[in-house]
C-alpha positions, 0 to 999 in steps of 0.5 A: 239822274236817269235809270239810277235805282228808283229814278227811271226817267231823267230827273234834275234836282237843283240844290241851292245854297243853304240847307236843302232838306229831302223829306218823304216816306220810307221807301220813297227813294230819298237815300238813293239821291245820296247814293247817286252823289256818292256814285258819280263822285267815284265810289267803287264799293257797291256795298256802300251804295247798298247794292251787291254789284254795280249793275244792280244800281240800274232801274230794274223796272216792275209792273208795266215799267221796263228795266233801264239799259243803264244808270247815269248820274250827272253832277254839276258844280258852280266853278265861278270862284275857280275852286276846280282847275278848269277854265269854265264857270261850271264843272260837270262830271258824269258816271254811267254804268250799263248792264254789263257793269262797264263804267264810263266817266266824263268831265265837261263832255270829255271822257276821262279816267276815274283818277282824273275825276278824283284828282280834279275834285281833290282840289276842292276837298271832295272825295268819294269816301269823304267825311262830308257824306254821312250815311245812315248809321254813321252816327251810331257807328261812331257811338258803338266804335271802340277807342282804337276804331275811333282813333282810326278816324283821326289816322284817316283824316291826318293822312298818316296812312302814307307814313304807316306804309313807309314805316311798314316798308322800312320795317321789311327792309330792316328784317331783310338787312337783319337776315343778311347780318346774321348770315354774314356774322356766321361766316365771319365767326367761322373765319375769324378763329382760323384768322386769329390762329394764323395771325398769331403764328405769323406774328411770332415768325415776324417777331423772331426775324425782327429780333434777330435783325434788331440784335445785329443792328443794336450791337453794330450801333453800340460799337458805332456809338462808342466810336462817335462818342469817344471821338466827340469827347476827345475833340471836345476835350481838346477844344475845351483845353484850348478855350480854358487856356485862352480864358485863363489869359483873359482873366489875368488881363481882366483882373489887372483892369479891375484893380486899376478901375477900383483905385480910380473910383476910391479916389473920386469918392473922397473928393465928393465927400469933401464937397458935401461938407461945404454945402451946410445949408442942407438943414435949412432947406429940409426944414422949409420943405417939411413945413410946407408939407405939413401945411398941405396935409392940414388943408387937405384934411379940412378939404376932405371934411368939407366935402363930406359935409356937402354930401350930407347936406345934399342928402338932407336937402333931397329928402326935404325936397321930396317931403315938400313935393309930397305935401304939395301933391297932397295939398293940390298945388302943382308939384315943384318938379312940374313947375321946374320943367315948365319954367325951362320953356323947352321946345317940345314941352306943351304944358300940363293936361290942366293947362291944355284944356278949356272946361265950361264952369258947370263941368269943372268939378266933374272934369277935375275929378275925372282927371285924377292923377293925370291933372298935372301930367306934362304933355311932350312931343315924344319920348326923347323929350320926356327922357331928357326932362326925367334925366334933368329932374334926377340930376338936379334932385328936384323930384318926379313928374309924369310925362305924356309923349304924343308919339307913344301914348295910346288914347283910351276911347269910351267903348260902351257907346250904348250908355251915352243915350241913357237918362242922366248921361251928359257925355264922355268927359273928353267930349265936354272940353275944348283943346287943340286937336294935336293933343287929342291922344293925350286928352283921350288918355286922361278923360276918354274912358270917363262918362259924366252924369248929372247925379249919383242916382243916374250912375246907379241906374246905369249900373255901378261897375259898367263904366267909369263915371263922375257926377257934376258934384264930383262923386266918382264911380270906378269900373271896379265898383269903388265909389268915391264921394261926399263934399268936394273941396277944390284943392288946386291953388293952395301953397306949401307951408313956408317953414319947410322952404325956409329950412331947405333954403338955409341948408342950400346957403350952408352948402353954397358957403362950404362949396366956396370954402372948398374952392379956396382950399383947393387953390391954397393947396395948389399954391403950396404944392407949386412952392414946394416944387420950386424949392425942390428944384432950386440951384443949390438944392440941385447941386446938393442932391446931385453930389449926394446921388454921385456919392451913393452911386460911387460907393455902390460901384466900388462895392461891385468892383471889389466883389468882381475882383474877388470872383475873378481870383476864384475863377482863375484858380478853378480854371487852372485846376480844370486844365490839369484834370482835362489833360488826364481825361484826354489820355484815357479817351484816346485808348477807349476810341482805339478799342471801339474802332476794332469792334465796329469793323466786325458788323460791316455796313448796317443802318445804325440806331442813333441812341445813347450808349446805355439805352443801346445796352439795355435794348440788347439785353432785352432783345436777347431775353425775348429771343430766348423766350420765343421757342419753336417758330413757323416761318411759313405762316407769314405768307399763308397769313397774307393770303388769308387776310385779304379774303377775311377783309373782304368779308369784313367790308361786306359786313360793315356795309350791311351795318351801315345799311341797317343804320340808314334803315333805322334812321329812316324809321325814326324820321318817319315815326317823328313825322307821323307823330307830328302830323297825327298830333297836329290833326288831333289838336286842331280837331280837338279845338274845333270839337270843343268849340262846336260842343260849346255852341251846341250844349254850352258845355266842354268836350275833349279828345284824348288818347288812352296813352298820350305817348302811344299813337296806337292807343284808343281815342277817348271822347269826353264831354260835359254838357252844361251843369254836368260832370265830364263823362266818357262817351260810353257813359252818356245817355242816348241823346247825349251820345248822338249830340256828342257824336254829331259834334265830333263829325262836325269838328272833322268836317270843319278841320278840312271843310268841303263845299257841300255836305250830305247828311242822311237821317243824322237826327233820327234818334234825337228828341225835339229839343236836341233836333233844334240844337242840331238844326241850328248848328247846321243852319250856322254852318250853311253860311259857308257850305251847302247842306243836303239833308235827308230827314223825317224830322219836322224841326230840321225841315223847318230850318231848311231853306229849300225842301224837296219832297220825294214820293214813290209813284208806280214804282218810280221816285218823284221829286217836288221842291219847295223854297221856304220863306226866309223868316 
């Protein structure tokens, strides 16, 4: 600084990493250092720099000191990490103002605009009015703010002002569009009445003209249709007469053929009946077939009975085997399912946990208890092998087993390493046994979370529930706090009672015999069915069956021929009657056709309507009634309407365009509002989380930020906090110290949301007692690990927490600086 406020001569202050405290008596110029930083960063408001005008920032002299010509501040940043978009390792910015209030900005010795400075600093989240600079009274201001003003802080941080401006502009556009709509609606409303009246007269005139033309067309079409219809009917009658005459001749010939065919069929069926009488062995064949079918049915019933008995035995054997497996597990013997899998000698099955480890004699009881339910777990290569084994156990109904696939199992390592050196601790169970390292994950899964101790007293001294522990005598202390112990008897090696096995074996033998019997019955039934089929297809049988089929078929054909002969006679009689009637109708049609041709000549050349005669007659009646009901007609309205319509459509098209414009503006406002809400609540939720985290660290309590109305972005922001042991309170209901701490936590949360590389705090601890000052100092000390802090303070507690202290004093009307680096401890 040079010539800035109370700093006349050139003063250079190197601020180092960590906490930099500036202390000194009131009026010594401490806060002028903060003002200098804000000034060089580009703050434009002289009021915020505690001056009425910019030139008042220049050292004004006094006594023997003369007034300075200008005020200049140079701020140098470390750019070794390239936070700023410049190539050099340092960024130096300069702001200089003369007595005329003219300001000059420089960046790395080059004259630039203020906007260039602002743009460069923004890359590191440094702004002249940023929340990383806390002036005197800012904490009190937050405390005294009303909820709406507090919400304005979130608005500013979230940057929704951009969306507010867009929304305001869109609202102005909407107002303008609404005004245009009103003007267009007035014009259209006035024109619409004239348009509708003229349209009504024009429609009446067009309707009158159309009805006149339609009537002429309908009458001509009716005459034309009669000519066509009568001519078609006449042609059809002639064609029908010719066809019926021809059909009558064909029917006569067909009837003669049917009579001859019927006579031949009746003669053939008599011959078939005589042959059937000679085939007397039919009764014996049928009797033998019946006996074979009876035997097949009896044997199939027996086969079904045996199959049901086998299913019952399967269920009974499965239940007994499950019972045996449970008794085996209770008695400590290796379960049958485990033995069965091991007996298969499958590739990828390595054995049980108990088979794969080697345990010293003195640890055997402890390791056996530590293994617990995992003692007989089967270790396999991967989950495919495990899946195959499980399917095998299910298919063979053997039982269940636990598999440990090496490619999937997650080892459980002992995390409480601080307990290993305690008195009485022998070690982690997995470290006291020997095994192949390829089984490490399985062994750690079974034993890795258990600590072996010498006796129960040692486990209690360590702390029940701190870890899973087992003594050399087999006493087990679970993490849950459960303690299992007493006299331990080794259970492995006992055998299951023989009686259950004998019962299972007897049922297995019975099932085997039934299965053999079912196989025999199936073969017997197959033989009988083959024999039955062979008899059915023998030569004599086939001849009898063929003749019987022929007889039945012939009788059916004779019946059909007789029915056909009857129908042919009826058809011929009806056809002769129809021919007589057609000749009479033909003569009538010839007369009506001639009359219709005479009427058609009256209408000349017109476009005929192709409809049925009765429909045309109805149209003519309806048309004549409509013409009579119209009354007087203004035929000039047709031309006048077309002219006015074009003019009205133009107004209507303009109105619709304005409506589309309004819809587009409303859509834009809706999108802006949705984006505004997303940005606001995203910022609020992040700051809310940081606020609570910081409050927990400061006062070991909880804190929250909430809108007065969660659905209204314009509602106020409520700050609530609950120091340890107290109920949740609104900021306005807290004590003075609690308010200050809560407000500071809120400020820290804002700073954490968008962190800056440095922070300047001007006497934020002024209203705090010693205990609360310590809390704030510790928090700032914690934050200083990631950012540089410059604090102006009178508080001894804060000064003690600083890494460097700068003393500021006023001597002969000038501020002087002295720096002191405090010891680390």
